[in-house]
C-alpha positions in Angstrom: 68.7 73.3 78.9 71.5 70.8 79.8 72.7 70.7 83.4 76.4 71.0 84.4 78.0 69.8 87.5 79.3 72.2 90.1 82.9 70.8 89.6 82.9 71.9 86.0 84.4 75.3 85.0 80.9 76.8 84.8 81.6 80.3 85.9 81.7 83.1 83.4 83.5 86.5 83.3 85.6 87.7 86.2 87.9 90.7 86.2 91.5 90.0 87.0 93.3 91.8 89.9 96.9 91.7 90.9 97.0 91.1 94.7 100.1 92.5 96.3 101.4 91.2 99.7 104.7 91.3 101.5 106.7 88.1 102.3 108.2 87.7 105.8 111.6 89.0 104.5 109.7 92.1 103.1 110.1 90.9 99.5 107.1 91.9 97.3 104.8 89.1 96.2 102.1 89.4 93.6 99.3 86.9 92.6 96.7 87.3 89.8 93.3 86.6 91.3 90.0 86.8 89.5 87.5 86.0 92.3 87.1 89.6 93.4 84.0 91.7 94.1 82.9 94.7 96.0 80.8 95.1 99.1 79.0 98.5 99.4 78.5 99.7 102.9 80.4 101.0 105.8 83.1 100.2 105.5 83.4 99.6 101.7 85.3 96.4 101.1 86.8 94.3 98.3 85.7 90.7 98.7 88.5 88.5 97.5 88.4 84.7 97.4 91.6 82.7 97.1 91.7 79.0 96.5 94.4 76.5 97.5 97.7 77.0 99.3 99.5 80.1 98.1 102.2 82.3 99.7 99.8 85.2 99.2 97.3 83.6 101.6 100.0 83.0 104.2 101.1 86.7 103.8 97.5 87.9 104.2 97.0 85.7 107.3 100.2 87.2 108.8 99.7 90.9 107.9 96.0 91.3 107.1 97.2 93.8 104.5 97.2 93.8 100.7 96.9 95.8 97.5 94.6 95.0 94.6 95.4 96.4 91.2 93.1 96.2 88.2 94.9 94.2 85.6 95.1 95.8 82.2 96.3 94.3 78.9 99.8 95.8 79.1 100.3 94.0 82.4 99.7 90.5 81.1 103.3 89.5 80.4 104.2 90.4 84.0 101.0 88.8 85.4 101.8 85.5 83.8 105.1 85.5 85.7 103.3 85.9 89.0 101.3 82.8 88.3 103.0 79.5 89.3 101.4 77.7 86.3 102.8 80.1 83.7 106.0 81.3 85.5 109.2 80.9 83.6 112.4 81.9 85.4 114.1 83.2 82.2 111.1 85.3 81.4 110.8 86.8 84.9 114.5 87.8 84.8 113.9 89.9 81.7 111.1 92.0 83.3 111.6 95.3 85.0 108.6 96.7 86.8 108.7 99.6 89.2 107.3 98.4 92.5 106.5 100.9 95.2 105.2 100.7 98.8 101.5 101.4 99.4 100.9 104.4 101.7 98.3 103.0 104.1 99.2 99.3 104.2 102.4 97.3 104.4 102.1 95.9 100.9 103.7 96.5 97.4 102.0 97.9 94.3 103.0 98.6 90.8 104.1 102.2 90.3 102.4 102.5 86.9 99.1 100.7 87.8 96.0 102.4 86.5 93.7 101.6 89.5 94.9 100.1 92.8 93.2 99.6 96.1 95.0 99.6 99.4 93.2 97.3 101.8 93.3 95.7 105.2 91.4 92.5 106.0 88.7 92.9 108.6 87.0 89.5 108.2 87.4 86.2 106.5 85.4 83.1 105.8 86.9 79.6 105.1 85.0 77.2 102.9 86.9 74.1 101.9 90.3 75.2 100.4 89.0 78.7 99.6 89.4 81.7 101.9 87.2 84.7 101.3 88.6 88.0 102.6 86.6 91.1 103.4 89.2 93.8 102.8 88.4 97.4 103.9 89.4 99.9 101.3 91.7 102.4 102.9 92.8 104.2 99.7 92.3 104.1 95.9 95.1 105.1 93.7 94.0 106.1 90.2 96.2 107.1 87.2 95.7 110.5 85.5 94.3 108.5 82.5 91.5 107.1 84.7 90.8 110.4 86.4 90.4 112.1 83.0 87.6 109.8 81.9 84.0 111.1 81.9 82.9 107.7 83.3 84.6 104.4 83.9 84.7 103.5 80.2 85.9 99.9 80.2 86.8 100.2 76.5 89.5 102.8 77.4 90.6 101.3 80.7 90.8 97.8 79.1 90.6 95.7 82.3 91.4 92.0 81.6 88.5 89.7 82.0 89.1 86.0 82.7 86.8 83.2 81.7 88.0 79.6 82.2 91.5 79.4 80.7 91.1 82.6 78.5 91.6 86.3 78.8 89.3 88.9 77.2 88.9 92.7 76.9 85.5 94.5 77.0 84.5 95.7 73.5 81.2 97.4 73.4 79.2 99.9 75.6 75.6 98.8 75.5 74.1 101.7 77.4 73.4 103.0 80.8 71.3 101.5 83.5 67.7 102.3 82.7 68.3 102.6 78.9 66.6 99.2 78.4 63.5 99.9 80.4 62.5 103.1 78.5 59.5 102.7 76.2 
């Protein structure tokens, strides 16, 4: 097996979330972030790592509040306009998205999001230019479409998966946990 250096893009799949925060003038700000995980316990938290200098990080430092929406395929054109590397002013001006205020935190969210967390930061860790936030989940907003599912079927939800410089969708249900240990 060939070794890769830690500076290479050697991570694999990561689900994309749209992080919502509020600027000082109360304008909504969104940033697509794929370094997101979950911490099971009391309290349950999203664990969100954000690299570099972004207004989103400044907003979180100031308010300690955010929303995190599961990004789905239909959201990609808007998401690309929330990313400073793919933003185009003329494209952003052609979008209309309904933005609403979260109920438990002072942060925006998309009205038609399929699955959105409302969170407040309870701890953070700095490592180089990356800040990792432990954001306590106050509320989860799920669409009727999600609530009608028998289980969280990723083929129907269609969360966007990021792998260096590319987007993907899940395509196949391989089985349940335990299916592969049966004789």
